[in-house]
C-alpha positions as CSV (number, residue, x, y, z in Angstrom):
1,C,332.1,69.9,48.4
2,D,334.3,72.1,47.1
3,H,336.0,73.1,51.2
4,L,336.6,69.2,49.5
5,R,338.3,69.3,46.4
6,V,340.4,72.2,47.7
7,V,341.6,69.7,51.1
8,F,342.5,66.8,49.1
9,G,342.7,68.0,45.7
10,Q,344.1,71.0,45.0
11,Q,346.2,70.9,48.3
12,M,347.2,67.2,47.6
13,G,345.7,66.3,44.2
14,L,343.3,63.6,44.8
15,S,340.5,63.2,42.4
16,D,336.7,63.1,43.2
17,Q,336.9,59.7,42.5
18,D,339.6,59.4,45.0
19,I,338.4,61.6,47.4
20,V,334.5,59.4,47.4
21,A,336.6,56.3,48.3
22,L,338.5,58.1,51.1
23,S,335.8,59.3,52.9
24,G,335.1,55.2,52.8
25,A,337.6,55.0,55.5
26,H,335.1,56.2,58.0
27,T,333.8,52.6,57.5
28,L,336.1,52.0,60.2
29,G,336.3,53.4,63.7
30,R,335.3,56.8,65.2
31,C,335.1,60.3,65.7
32,H,336.4,60.7,69.8
33,K,334.8,63.7,71.2
34,E,338.1,65.1,73.1
35,R,339.8,64.7,69.9
36,S,337.0,66.2,66.7
37,G,333.7,67.3,69.0
38,F,332.4,65.3,68.0
39,E,331.1,61.4,69.4
40,G,330.1,58.2,67.6
41,P,330.8,55.5,64.7
42,W,329.5,55.9,61.1
43,T,328.5,52.4,60.9
44,S,326.7,49.6,62.7
45,N,329.8,48.0,62.9
46,P,333.1,49.9,62.9
47,L,335.0,47.0,63.8
48,I,334.7,45.8,59.7
49,F,335.4,47.2,56.6
50,G,333.4,47.3,53.7
51,N,331.2,49.2,51.9
52,T,329.2,50.4,54.8
53,Y,329.7,53.6,54.8
54,F,327.7,54.5,51.4
55,T,325.2,52.8,52.4
56,E,324.7,54.4,55.5
57,L,324.5,57.6,53.9
58,L,322.2,56.5,51.3
59,S,319.5,55.1,54.7
60,G,320.1,58.7,56.1
61,E,320.7,59.9,59.8
62,K,320.1,57.4,61.9
63,E,320.3,57.5,66.2
64,G,323.8,56.4,66.9
65,L,325.7,56.8,63.5
66,L,327.4,60.0,62.9
67,Q,327.3,62.1,59.9
68,L,328.3,64.8,59.6
69,P,328.2,67.9,56.7
70,S,331.2,66.7,54.8
71,D,330.0,63.0,54.7
72,K,326.6,65.0,53.6
73,A,327.7,66.7,51.3
74,P,328.8,64.5,48.7
75,L,325.4,63.3,47.9
76,S,324.6,67.1,46.6
77,D,326.9,66.6,44.3
78,A,327.0,66.3,41.0
79,A,330.4,64.7,40.4
80,F,330.0,63.2,43.8
81,R,326.3,61.7,43.9
82,P,327.0,59.2,41.5
83,L,330.7,57.2,43.2
84,V,328.2,57.5,46.7
85,D,325.9,55.1,44.1
86,K,328.2,53.5,43.2
87,Y,330.2,52.8,46.2
88,A,327.3,51.7,48.1
89,A,325.7,48.9,45.5
90,D,329.3,47.6,44.9
91,E,331.4,46.8,46.9
92,D,333.4,45.9,45.0
93,A,334.0,48.6,42.8
94,F,334.5,50.5,46.5
95,F,337.7,48.5,47.0
96,V,339.2,48.7,43.5
């Protein structure tokens, strides 16, 4: 998560909570191979905004769904992991 903190924290002024919440935007959309080198959605329903990015992340890798190293990194970070757990368990907390 050091790289996430440098890019989003130091360079953009976001807090750890902001960074984790921002990653939840991957609930929508998908990666396109021609743009990123990766292909596929992060969630099973990438047209609905909710906390499914976090629930999918906690449930582990699934065929057809994308989990990049930068997506998985918060799972092993002492400050980020509780936020991932919180947002997975409580969609309203993620929305606030």
